[in-house]
ROSELUM-782694 format. One record per residue (C-alpha): x, y, z; residue number from 0; residue in three letters. Coordinates in steps of 0.05 Angstrom, whole numbers, plus 5000, padded with zeros to 4 digits. Layout:
N
pt east:X | north:Y | up:Z | nr:NUM | rest:ALA
...
***
This chain:
188
pt east:6851 | north:2484 | up:2314 | nr:0 | rest:MET
pt east:6786 | north:2487 | up:2352 | nr:1 | rest:SER
pt east:6777 | north:2521 | up:2420 | nr:2 | rest:LYS
pt east:6788 | north:2483 | up:2484 | nr:3 | rest:LEU
pt east:6726 | north:2462 | up:2523 | nr:4 | rest:ASN
pt east:6720 | north:2484 | up:2595 | nr:5 | rest:VAL
pt east:6665 | north:2452 | up:2637 | nr:6 | rest:ALA
pt east:6645 | north:2482 | up:2703 | nr:7 | rest:LEU
pt east:6620 | north:2427 | up:2749 | nr:8 | rest:TYR
pt east:6574 | north:2448 | up:2806 | nr:9 | rest:LYS
pt east:6596 | north:2521 | up:2801 | nr:10 | rest:LEU
pt east:6534 | north:2557 | up:2777 | nr:11 | rest:PRO
pt east:6554 | north:2626 | up:2804 | nr:12 | rest:VAL
pt east:6622 | north:2622 | up:2768 | nr:13 | rest:LEU
pt east:6585 | north:2603 | up:2705 | nr:14 | rest:TYR
pt east:6541 | north:2664 | up:2710 | nr:15 | rest:GLU
pt east:6602 | north:2708 | up:2720 | nr:16 | rest:ILE
pt east:6641 | north:2678 | up:2662 | nr:17 | rest:LEU
pt east:6580 | north:2678 | up:2616 | nr:18 | rest:SER
pt east:6582 | north:2754 | up:2618 | nr:19 | rest:GLU
pt east:6650 | north:2751 | up:2584 | nr:20 | rest:PHE
pt east:6634 | north:2692 | up:2538 | nr:21 | rest:LYS
pt east:6648 | north:2730 | up:2473 | nr:22 | rest:SER
pt east:6717 | north:2749 | up:2500 | nr:23 | rest:GLU
pt east:6738 | north:2680 | up:2523 | nr:24 | rest:LEU
pt east:6788 | north:2639 | up:2482 | nr:25 | rest:ASN
pt east:6753 | north:2574 | up:2503 | nr:26 | rest:PHE
pt east:6683 | north:2543 | up:2499 | nr:27 | rest:ASN
pt east:6647 | north:2547 | up:2566 | nr:28 | rest:LEU
pt east:6598 | north:2494 | up:2591 | nr:29 | rest:PHE
pt east:6559 | north:2487 | up:2656 | nr:30 | rest:ASN
pt east:6540 | north:2421 | up:2691 | nr:31 | rest:PHE
pt east:6506 | north:2415 | up:2758 | nr:32 | rest:ASN
pt east:6506 | north:2340 | up:2766 | nr:33 | rest:LYS
pt east:6543 | north:2279 | up:2745 | nr:34 | rest:ASN
pt east:6487 | north:2252 | up:2701 | nr:35 | rest:ASP
pt east:6486 | north:2218 | up:2633 | nr:36 | rest:GLU
pt east:6490 | north:2285 | up:2596 | nr:37 | rest:ILE
pt east:6553 | north:2304 | up:2633 | nr:38 | rest:PHE
pt east:6584 | north:2234 | up:2625 | nr:39 | rest:LYS
pt east:6570 | north:2234 | up:2550 | nr:40 | rest:ASN
pt east:6598 | north:2303 | up:2542 | nr:41 | rest:PHE
pt east:6664 | north:2283 | up:2576 | nr:42 | rest:ILE
pt east:6666 | north:2217 | up:2538 | nr:43 | rest:LYS
pt east:6658 | north:2254 | up:2471 | nr:44 | rest:ASN
pt east:6706 | north:2310 | up:2492 | nr:45 | rest:ASN
pt east:6761 | north:2276 | up:2533 | nr:46 | rest:PRO
pt east:6808 | north:2336 | up:2531 | nr:47 | rest:GLU
pt east:6757 | north:2381 | up:2566 | nr:48 | rest:THR
pt east:6784 | north:2420 | up:2625 | nr:49 | rest:LEU
pt east:6737 | north:2411 | up:2685 | nr:50 | rest:ILE
pt east:6735 | north:2463 | up:2739 | nr:51 | rest:ILE
pt east:6702 | north:2440 | up:2803 | nr:52 | rest:SER
pt east:6698 | north:2452 | up:2878 | nr:53 | rest:SER
pt east:6692 | north:2376 | up:2886 | nr:54 | rest:GLU
pt east:6753 | north:2332 | up:2881 | nr:55 | rest:LEU
pt east:6739 | north:2275 | up:2833 | nr:56 | rest:ASN
pt east:6799 | north:2233 | up:2813 | nr:57 | rest:LYS
pt east:6762 | north:2204 | up:2753 | nr:58 | rest:SER
pt east:6765 | north:2272 | up:2719 | nr:59 | rest:PHE
pt east:6826 | north:2272 | up:2672 | nr:60 | rest:LYS
pt east:6838 | north:2347 | up:2668 | nr:61 | rest:ASN
pt east:6815 | north:2381 | up:2732 | nr:62 | rest:LEU
pt east:6825 | north:2448 | up:2765 | nr:63 | rest:ILE
pt east:6801 | north:2437 | up:2836 | nr:64 | rest:TYR
pt east:6782 | north:2493 | up:2883 | nr:65 | rest:TYR
pt east:6771 | north:2478 | up:2956 | nr:66 | rest:GLN
pt east:6770 | north:2550 | up:2981 | nr:67 | rest:LYS
pt east:6750 | north:2618 | up:2953 | nr:68 | rest:ALA
pt east:6762 | north:2625 | up:2880 | nr:69 | rest:LEU
pt east:6801 | north:2683 | up:2850 | nr:70 | rest:LYS
pt east:6781 | north:2694 | up:2778 | nr:71 | rest:VAL
pt east:6850 | north:2722 | up:2760 | nr:72 | rest:LYS
pt east:6884 | north:2658 | up:2785 | nr:73 | rest:ASN
pt east:6832 | north:2616 | up:2749 | nr:74 | rest:LEU
pt east:6847 | north:2649 | up:2683 | nr:75 | rest:PHE
pt east:6921 | north:2638 | up:2694 | nr:76 | rest:GLN
pt east:6909 | north:2564 | up:2706 | nr:77 | rest:GLN
pt east:6864 | north:2559 | up:2645 | nr:78 | rest:ILE
pt east:6917 | north:2594 | up:2602 | nr:79 | rest:ASN
pt east:6971 | north:2546 | up:2626 | nr:80 | rest:VAL
pt east:6927 | north:2488 | up:2608 | nr:81 | rest:TYR
pt east:6911 | north:2519 | up:2540 | nr:82 | rest:LEU
pt east:6985 | north:2528 | up:2526 | nr:83 | rest:SER
pt east:7000 | north:2456 | up:2544 | nr:84 | rest:LYS
pt east:6942 | north:2430 | up:2502 | nr:85 | rest:SER
pt east:6964 | north:2472 | up:2442 | nr:86 | rest:ASN
pt east:7036 | north:2447 | up:2450 | nr:87 | rest:TYR
pt east:7012 | north:2374 | up:2450 | nr:88 | rest:VAL
pt east:6965 | north:2385 | up:2392 | nr:89 | rest:ALA
pt east:7020 | north:2417 | up:2350 | nr:90 | rest:LYS
pt east:7064 | north:2356 | up:2364 | nr:91 | rest:ALA
pt east:7014 | north:2309 | up:2331 | nr:92 | rest:ASN
pt east:6992 | north:2336 | up:2264 | nr:93 | rest:ILE
pt east:6980 | north:2283 | up:2211 | nr:94 | rest:LEU
pt east:6995 | north:2305 | up:2140 | nr:95 | rest:ILE
pt east:6984 | north:2250 | up:2090 | nr:96 | rest:GLY
pt east:7022 | north:2189 | up:2114 | nr:97 | rest:LYS
pt east:7068 | north:2230 | up:2158 | nr:98 | rest:TYR
pt east:7066 | north:2256 | up:2229 | nr:99 | rest:LYS
pt east:7089 | north:2328 | up:2236 | nr:100 | rest:VAL
pt east:7113 | north:2357 | up:2302 | nr:101 | rest:ASP
pt east:7112 | north:2433 | up:2292 | nr:102 | rest:THR
pt east:7144 | north:2444 | up:2360 | nr:103 | rest:ASN
pt east:7208 | north:2405 | up:2345 | nr:104 | rest:SER
pt east:7200 | north:2414 | up:2269 | nr:105 | rest:ARG
pt east:7204 | north:2340 | up:2254 | nr:106 | rest:ILE
pt east:7167 | north:2301 | up:2201 | nr:107 | rest:ILE
pt east:7166 | north:2226 | up:2209 | nr:108 | rest:SER
pt east:7135 | north:2160 | up:2191 | nr:109 | rest:ASN
pt east:7146 | north:2092 | up:2223 | nr:110 | rest:GLU
pt east:7214 | north:2084 | up:2189 | nr:111 | rest:HIS
pt east:7248 | north:2152 | up:2191 | nr:112 | rest:ALA
pt east:7250 | north:2223 | up:2218 | nr:113 | rest:LYS
pt east:7271 | north:2287 | up:2184 | nr:114 | rest:LEU
pt east:7286 | north:2354 | up:2215 | nr:115 | rest:LYS
pt east:7257 | north:2413 | up:2176 | nr:116 | rest:LEU
pt east:7263 | north:2488 | up:2179 | nr:117 | rest:THR
pt east:7208 | north:2531 | up:2208 | nr:118 | rest:GLU
pt east:7190 | north:2556 | up:2138 | nr:119 | rest:ARG
pt east:7186 | north:2484 | up:2112 | nr:120 | rest:GLU
pt east:7138 | north:2465 | up:2169 | nr:121 | rest:ILE
pt east:7096 | north:2527 | up:2155 | nr:122 | rest:ASP
pt east:7093 | north:2508 | up:2082 | nr:123 | rest:LEU
pt east:7071 | north:2437 | up:2096 | nr:124 | rest:LEU
pt east:7018 | north:2457 | up:2147 | nr:125 | rest:VAL
pt east:6991 | north:2511 | up:2100 | nr:126 | rest:TYR
pt east:6987 | north:2464 | up:2040 | nr:127 | rest:LEU
pt east:6956 | north:2408 | up:2082 | nr:128 | rest:SER
pt east:6899 | north:2455 | up:2103 | nr:129 | rest:ASN
pt east:6881 | north:2471 | up:2032 | nr:130 | rest:GLU
pt east:6836 | north:2430 | up:1987 | nr:131 | rest:ASP
pt east:6863 | north:2454 | up:1921 | nr:132 | rest:LYS
pt east:6930 | north:2474 | up:1890 | nr:133 | rest:GLU
pt east:6962 | north:2538 | up:1914 | nr:134 | rest:LYS
pt east:7003 | north:2582 | up:1867 | nr:135 | rest:THR
pt east:7072 | north:2608 | up:1883 | nr:136 | rest:ALA
pt east:7042 | north:2677 | up:1892 | nr:137 | rest:LEU
pt east:6992 | north:2650 | up:1942 | nr:138 | rest:ASP
pt east:7048 | north:2616 | up:1980 | nr:139 | rest:LEU
pt east:7089 | north:2680 | up:1980 | nr:140 | rest:GLN
pt east:7031 | north:2717 | up:2011 | nr:141 | rest:LYS
pt east:7008 | north:2665 | up:2062 | nr:142 | rest:ASN
pt east:7071 | north:2627 | up:2082 | nr:143 | rest:VAL
pt east:7125 | north:2679 | up:2070 | nr:144 | rest:TRP
pt east:7079 | north:2737 | up:2087 | nr:145 | rest:LYS
pt east:7108 | north:2778 | up:2030 | nr:146 | rest:HIS
pt east:7074 | north:2818 | up:1976 | nr:147 | rest:SER
pt east:7088 | north:2812 | up:1902 | nr:148 | rest:LYS
pt east:7159 | north:2838 | up:1913 | nr:149 | rest:ASP
pt east:7187 | north:2769 | up:1928 | nr:150 | rest:LEU
pt east:7210 | north:2730 | up:1868 | nr:151 | rest:GLU
pt east:7170 | north:2666 | up:1856 | nr:152 | rest:THR
pt east:7237 | north:2631 | up:1848 | nr:153 | rest:HIS
pt east:7245 | north:2635 | up:1924 | nr:154 | rest:THR
pt east:7182 | north:2593 | up:1933 | nr:155 | rest:VAL
pt east:7201 | north:2545 | up:1877 | nr:156 | rest:GLU
pt east:7271 | north:2537 | up:1906 | nr:157 | rest:THR
pt east:7244 | north:2522 | up:1976 | nr:158 | rest:HIS
pt east:7195 | north:2471 | up:1949 | nr:159 | rest:ILE
pt east:7249 | north:2439 | up:1906 | nr:160 | rest:TYR
pt east:7295 | north:2432 | up:1967 | nr:161 | rest:ARG
pt east:7238 | north:2406 | up:2011 | nr:162 | rest:LEU
pt east:7218 | north:2354 | up:1959 | nr:163 | rest:ARG
pt east:7291 | north:2332 | up:1954 | nr:164 | rest:LYS
pt east:7297 | north:2325 | up:2030 | nr:165 | rest:LYS
pt east:7232 | north:2284 | up:2033 | nr:166 | rest:ILE
pt east:7254 | north:2241 | up:1974 | nr:167 | rest:HIS
pt east:7323 | north:2228 | up:2005 | nr:168 | rest:ASP
pt east:7295 | north:2211 | up:2074 | nr:169 | rest:CYS
pt east:7230 | north:2175 | up:2057 | nr:170 | rest:PHE
pt east:7239 | north:2157 | up:1983 | nr:171 | rest:ASP
pt east:7174 | north:2194 | up:1968 | nr:172 | rest:ASP
pt east:7171 | north:2234 | up:1904 | nr:173 | rest:GLU
pt east:7096 | north:2247 | up:1906 | nr:174 | rest:LYS
pt east:7084 | north:2280 | up:1974 | nr:175 | rest:PHE
pt east:7085 | north:2351 | up:1946 | nr:176 | rest:ILE
pt east:7057 | north:2352 | up:1876 | nr:177 | rest:ILE
pt east:7053 | north:2409 | up:1827 | nr:178 | rest:SER
pt east:7016 | north:2423 | up:1763 | nr:179 | rest:ASN
pt east:6997 | north:2484 | up:1723 | nr:180 | rest:LYS
pt east:6950 | north:2507 | up:1779 | nr:181 | rest:ASN
pt east:7003 | north:2505 | up:1834 | nr:182 | rest:GLY
pt east:7025 | north:2460 | up:1891 | nr:183 | rest:TYR
pt east:6989 | north:2414 | up:1939 | nr:184 | rest:ARG
pt east:7001 | north:2357 | up:1987 | nr:185 | rest:ILE
pt east:6981 | north:2287 | up:1965 | nr:186 | rest:LEU
pt east:6937 | north:2265 | up:2023 | nr:187 | rest:GLN
***
C-alpha cells in the first residue's frame, strides 16, 4: 500500500517545519499556496488526499481545519487517526482475482456469496496475490507462517488444501489457487 498524501493549503510556514522531518514522515507531503489548476488537478487525481488548511472550504473531502494556533503534536495525532481510518478502509477493499477480500473482517466474497476465513488464510491469499510467479511451500512457510525450515511443508499443503475446499464449496471455484511443480499462485 502506498503512503497517504497530505497537502498543506496556504500554510507555508508549517510546510517548512514539516519538510525538515520529511524523511521521517509516514506520509507524502505537498504544499499549495493557491486554489489554482495545479492544486485542483492534484486533488482530482488524488481524491483521498488529506488537506490541512487554515481556511474552511467545504468542497475539500478530507480536511483538517485550523482556525487558531496550531500545535504540531495535535496535528500529528489527527494525521495518524486519518491514516488509521484510511488503512482500515483500504484493507476492506482488496480485489484478488474475481473476489473482494476484506482483511479486517476476514471475509472473501463475490456478488453471490461470502466466506469467512482465518487470519492465516487471508495472509496466504494476500501474499499470493502480490506475487507474479508461483511460490513454493518453503517460501510460504517463511513469508506467511514466518517460520524457518523447521516447519513441515505438509502444514502449508494442508492449509492450502483446506482453503481450496472452502472456496470450492462456497463459490464452486476449483481454479482460484493453482499449483504446479513450481509452487502455488492465485489465478488472477
